[in-house]
Every structure is written in C-alpha cells, then in structure tokens.
N, C-alpha and C positions, 0 to 999 in steps of 0.2 A: 179879661186880662189876656194880653198877647204874650206869648212865650217867644223869647229870642232864639233865633236859629244858629247863632254863631257857635255855641259849644258843639252842637251836632255836626256842623260843617267842619269845625276844627278836628273833631274826632275822626271824621271820614277822611279828611286830607292826611292826617297823621297815619292812619291805617294804610292809606294808599301808598305812602312813601316809605313805610317801614320796611326794612330789609327782612326778608324771610330766610331763615336758616334752612338749607336743604336737609332732607331726611338722610340718615345713614343708608347706604345701599341695601343693607339687609332688611331694614324697616320698610323701605320703599317697595322692595320685592314682596314682602309679606302683605303689605296693603294692596298691592296689585293682585295677588292671588286671592285674597279675601274678597276683593271687589268682583273678580271674575266668577268666583263661586256664588256670590250673592246675585249675580246676573243670571245664574242658571247653569254655569259651567260645571263640569265634573272633572276633578283632578284625576288624570290618567296615570300619573307616575308617582307612586307613594314615596319613592326615594327622593324625589324633588321636594315634596312636602316636608319630609324628615330633614332634609338639608336646610331648608328655610328655617325650620324650628330650631335646629342646632345652632345656626348662625345668630339667632335671637338669644341664645344662651339657655335654651330649654334642653333638658335631658329627655331623649326620646328612644324608646326601645324599637328595634326593627320589627318586633311583633305587635307593636301598638296599632290599634285600628286607625285608619286614616281620618275618620270622623273625629276621633278623640284628639288627634294631633292638630287638626284644623281648629277645633274649639280652643285648644291651648294657644295657638297662634293668634286667634281672634282676641282672646283675653289679653295677651301681651301687647297687641296693637292698641287696644282700648286703654291699657295702663299707660302707655307712652304718650297718649294724647292728653292726659291730664296735666 
C-alpha cells in the first residue's frame, strides 16, 4: 500500500509560511544566556543574571547563589516554550 505524500508536503509548506511571533526581549535575553551557559560559558556578572531573572518576573534576592538563579531562569524558559 502506497502512502500519499500530499498531507506531509502540505504540513511542511504551511509551517514554512507560518509567521513566527518574535519572543519578548526579556525571554530572548534569557534564552541567549542559558544557551551560552550550556555551551560552557561562565556568567561573570551576577547582577546581570539577577536583572534577567527580575525581567522575567522572578523575585531574586541579592544574596541568592547565581547557580540557583540560573536554574530558575532555565525553568521559566522551559515553561514559556510549552
């Protein structure tokens, strides 16, 4: 039995022409930081990480460890992708 390829082609074309909504700037910034960290980068400025978290709506203490804040940012990014 031969399966028709039209539905797959249609789905592909539809996805190709679908307009993509740009991410809000704070979410884009968070994704960029997480991607850099995943590639092996080390965040040198904890204030910048805290600022990104606050822009995402997270409450962050100045005394919170950077690793904890990064994990919270990572969870916020994952939640937004659903």
